[in-house]
C-alpha positions, 0 to 999 in steps of 0.5 A: 325392213326388206333385209330383215324380212329376207333374213327371216323367211322367204319373200314369197310368203309377204306377197301381196297375193297371199292376202287373198289366199288368206281370205280364201282359207277362212272363207273355205272354213266358214263354208264347211262349218256352214254346211255341217250346220245345215246337215247336222244343226245340233252337232257338237254346237253350244248355241242351244244353250245360248238360245235357251237362256235367250228364250227363258228371258223373252218369257220372263223365266228364270235364266240362272243356272244353265249359262255363265253368261251375263244377262246383257249377252243373254238379251243381245243374243235374242235375235239368234234365238228367234230363227231357225237353228241352222240359220242361227248357226251360220249367222252366229259364226259369220259374226264371230269369224268376221270379228276375229278375222278382222282383228288378225287383219288389223293385227298384221297391218299393226305389227308391219305397216309397211307395203308387205303384209303379214296377214297370210302368215298370221292366219296359218298360225292362228287358224289351227287353234281357231278350229274348235271354237268355230265348230262348236260356236263357243264365244271364245272366238268373239272374245279373242277378236274384241280383245285384239281389236281393243289392243289395235285401237289402244295402240293407235290411240283410238281410245273410245273404240278401244273402250268399246271393244273392251265393253264387248269383251266383258259382255261376251265373256266376263273374264275380259275384265282382266284386259280392262283392268290392265288398260285402266291401270296403264291409262288412267284417263280411260278409267271413267270411260271404262267405268261409265261404259260397264255401268251403262251396259250392266243397266242396259236390261232395265230398258226392257225389264222391271228392276226386281227382275234384273236384279234377281237375275244378276244375283242368280248369275253371280251365285251360279259363277260362285258355285261353279268356279271352285270346281274339282272336275279334272277337265279344264286346262288352267294351271290347276289342270296342269298340276292335277295331271302332274298329280299335284293336288292344290287345295281351293285356298292354295289356288286362290293364293296363286291366282292372286300372286299371279294377278299382282305379278302380271299387273307389275310386268304390265306396268313396267312394260307399259313405260319401257315399250314402244308401240306396237310391242307395248299394245301386243304385250297387253294382249299377250299378258291379258290372254296368258293370265286368263288361260293359266288362271281362269279356273274353267279354261277349256282347251277351245279357249286357247284361241284367245291366247293363240293369235297373241302368241302369233302376232308376237312371234311375227313381230320378234321374227320378222320385223325384228329378225331375232331367232327367238321368234321361232320359239314362239312359232313353235309354241303357237304350233302346239296350240293345235294339238286338238287338231292333230288326231285323237292319239296326240289329243289324248297324250297332250290334253290338260297339260300341253297348252298350259306348259306352252302358255307358261312358256309365253308368260315367261317370254314376255317377263324376260322381254320386260326384264331385259328392257327391250324396245326394239322397233324396226319401224321407227315409231316414236317413243310416245304411246301413239301411232305414227302418222297417218296410222292404217289400222 
């Protein structure tokens, strides 16, 4: 392990003291945005949207349209709607960053469970793409963290924890269902747990409201989603945003077919990977495929949403570059660095918005397909061929 690490990157990057540096970096980011939220509590934030929806629920009013999130999320967000906005901004970011940074810590220990730690490198790679969501408080950061925690627990065969995190992902953003379906397809034993958990979560509002109100809100929510999904706006960073930037206009029916074909391809690649790969590569492929599909084929993918993909690319890059000592890992590092285009100044942002991130996601998606096609199952940490973790996993 040491020789392969030294062959890829300088040894000082793996010093245990770098862990403290990484935590200090995340702490500094949290402190800066906390100060901004106190001085300018309504500057570039979406929390007022969440608070308005939760306030509407508390008063028994109509929630939709106005928010794209399901009723359980609106209910669970109510504690943040009943406190001053500046305090809510700080506590909400603490929650999101805690979940996200915790997922990076666990991902680092999954990629390299030895005495060295990759948390510093993983943080350096993932932080730039996370700044946008930290800034405006979007739930993308929470979704990214929940998906990563689910992948880590699935790798470690902690199935009930994986199911819990997957349900959190769906509550935070319904697009988390993509990862749920991929897990269910490869691990049929989890289907009853996933289905039961999602049903119980959907029924949770009945603890607070009568049946007619809950049903009506769900109907309004679905109607709102159906109305906004086929958007003709040229402001989203999905595959359609890339095509429109290239002046290729695909009708809605054509995009629907494209998304369906991509879903079948993603499922096929995942089923092949789940049979051919050992852990942790299998779990990281699950995370990467789920995030890639969401970024490319969700019709309302925003630039900040790529935090959902960035840490998946970063984890795979470190697995390939550091653990397996393969030079193609530098390509993945480059792909992940491109996710920071929004933090590189207005000029670069205007030159690259709506096309660069979808292109990078396509390259990563193609990389995952090529890995499965070549049936690579390189595992430098000598794990078994079973889907479970090594003895005494530290996750």
